N, C-alpha and C positions, 0 to 999 in steps of 0.2 A: 712273474709276479713282481710288482714294483714296491719299492719302500718309499713311504712319505713322511714328512715330518708331522709330528703330533701337534695339533693346535694348542694344547694345554700343557704339555710336558716336552722335555728335551729329548726323550727317547724316540726311537723310530716307531711309526705304526704301520703294520703290514695289512694292507686293505684286501688284497687278493681279488678273487672273482666274485661279485656280489650277485645274489640270486634274484633280487627284486629291488624296487626303488624305495621300500620302506627303510631299509638300512641307510640309504643316502640321506634321507630327510632327517635322520638322527642328528645330522651335523648341525642343522638349523631349522627353525620353524618355516623360514622363508628360504631355504636352500634353492639355488638356481642351477645347481650341478645336475646333470643327467648322466646316465650310464655311459653313453658313447663319447662324452667329453673326456673321460679318463684316458682314453688311448692317445689323446694328444698332449698329455702332460710330458711323456718321454723321460721319466725319471726326474722331473724338475720339482721344486717345491709346490705343494698344494696351494700355497699363497698365490701362485700365478693364475690359479683359477677363480680365487675369491677376491682379488683386488679389483678395484674399478679401472677400466682402461680409458685412458685420455688420448685420442688419436689427434695429431697435428693436422686438422683440416681447416683450410681457409674458409670462413664463414660465408662470405659473399659468393664465392665460387661454388661452394657446396649447395647453397640455397638456390642459386640459378640453374645449376644442372638438375637438382630435384624438379624444379618448376617446369624446366624445359622437358625432361624425359617423362614425367609422371602427371602433369597438369594438375599439380596442387593448387587449390584455391587460395585466395589471399588470406583467408582465415584459418587455414590449415597448418598444422606444425608436423613435421616429418619425423618418423621412427623407422630407421632402416638398419638391419643387421645389429651392430653393436652401437650405432649412433642414435642418441635421444636428443631431440632439441632441447636445449638448457632451460626453455621457457616452461616446459612441462614438469609439473610438481605434484607430489602427493597432496590429498586433502582437497583438490578441486575436481570439479565434475567435467568429463570429456565424452564426446561422441567420437567413435573410432571407425574410420573407413579403411577397407582394403585399397591401397594404391593401385590404379589401373582398373578399378572396378567401381561400380555404383553401390556395391553391397556394403552394409554396415554391420559391424559386430554388435551382439547384444540385442538384436532386433531394432537397431537404430536408437535405442535408448541411451541417454547419457547417464554415465555412472562415475561415482567417486573413485579416483585413483587411490588406493590404499598404500601401496608399497612399490618401490623400484628395487629390484634386486641387485646382486653384485655379479661380477664375473663378465666375460666376453658377451655371450648371449644372456640378456638380463630378463628375468621374469617380471612381468607386470601384473600386479594383483589389483582388481577392482572389487567394489561393494557387490556382494551377492545377495540372492533371495532367501538364503539359508545360513544360519550361523554355524551350523554343525557341518555342512558340506558346501564349500564355495568353490564352484567350478568357473568362475569368471576371472580367468587369468590366461596369459599366453606369453611366449618368449618372443624377444625382439626380432629373432631370425625365423619365427615360425612361418612367415609368408615371404616369398622371395623378393617381391617389389617393395615390401614395407607397408607401413601403416601411416594413415593421416589423422591427427587429432584435432579436434575443434572443441574449445573451451565453451561451457555453458555457464554464462555469467548470471542469467535471470531465468527462472522457471515460470511457466504459465501458472496462473493463479496467485502469484505472490502480489502482496499489497503495499502501498507506499503512501506517506502523506506528501502534500504538496506544499512546498514553501515558496513564496514569491521572492522578488529581489531584496524586499525589505526583511526577509526572514520571518514573514507571518504565515501561519497555516491558513491556506486558502481553499483546500479541497483534499480529495483523496483519489487514488488511481488503483486499479486492479489490471494486472497484465492478462490480456486475453490472447495475444499471439505473439510468437517470435517471428518477426518479418524477415530478418537476415542473421545469420550466425554471428556471434561476437568476434571481433578482431582485437587480439591483445596488443596493447600499445607499450606497456612497460610493467616492470615489478618493482615495488618498494618494500623496504623492511622499515618499519617504525621503531622508535626507542624502546618500546616495551615488547619488541619481537614479533609484532603482528605482521604478517606477509600480506600485502595488498596489491592485487593485480588491476590495473586500469584497462578496461575492455570497452571498445566502441560497440554500442548496441542499437538496433532498430526494433522497435516494438509497436504492438497494437494495444493500446490501453482504454479501458473503460474509465472515464473521468467524471467525477461529480465535484461540482463547485459548491462551496459553503455560501451561506448568506453573507453580504457585505464584502465580498472579494473586491479587490481594486477596480476591476472594470466589469460592471453589470451585475446583475443578481440572478441567481439561479436557485430554484426550489431543489433541496437535496433529495427530495422524494420523486423527482422526475426521473424517467428512465435514463439509464446511463448512455452516454455517447462515446462511440469508439473514436479516438484520435491516434494518429500514427506519429510517433516521436522518435527523435534520435538524440542520443546522449552518451556519457561516459559512465559506465558503472564501475564502482569502486567494490571488488570483490575481496573481502578480507577474511584472513585465517588467523584468529588470535592464538596466542601461545596455550597449549593444552587443549584445544579444541580439535575435533577430528575432520570438520569439514567447513570449507569457506562459504561464506554468504554474501549476497549484494547488500551492502549497508546503505548505500545511497546511489543515485543517479544524478550527475551533474551536467551542466551545459544543455538543459532541456528547454524547449520553447513551446509554449501552449498558445493557441489562438486567442484565448480569452484574457490571459494575464501576461503573456509575453515571457521573458526569461524566467526560468525557476528551476527548482531542484527537487528531486523526490528522495525522501528519507525513509528507511525501513520502518513499517508500521508494526508494533509489538501486539 
């Protein structure tokens, strides 16, 4: 029977042999400890289990090794054992694939990452279908080969206003299809604390041009035409909000009006 430091007092806390995991969960709502983890403590402080581990890995070497061994796609971010790609962040939506397999978790559906736990094997919690019982979670070492994350910047059905190079509203679009998964380019933090991820996207959009747009005239009541576009989506997560959203798509080119941008339609 081991002696562990109490997290809130200076006195020693005797844990003993626990009968079920419910006692373990009393430590934290998001406890990432599991019963068999305790045998590895070997009399050390319980803080060793709760602290975040930063392993000295060479980024370029690590990524090359993962791509060679597991055939990661260019748009996928790796999670293996205790290692989580630093670009993966809570409040953004991800599809998760088992590395070495074509099978996806959660039925292939993208879900919002809600929490990244502490410790060596860290628990990743995603948005679930029920508020009372959320079973959409797993530990980073749950699968030997690891997991491949793919960010979802834009969802089918989203609507945007089209702005031309003179910043005039010339039409509207509705996303009909995700042609290719998004490739994250960089992450920025704005002065107000908003986290913005820049993601390259390829989409199929139903485009409607307004009367009087710069090149030609189109009746807005005519059937929508599908155009395939490429651009950079700015996925923003403002301070205090639980989920990021695509506020705009820049560097877009439409056949009728040329260079343009899409701005989120309210």
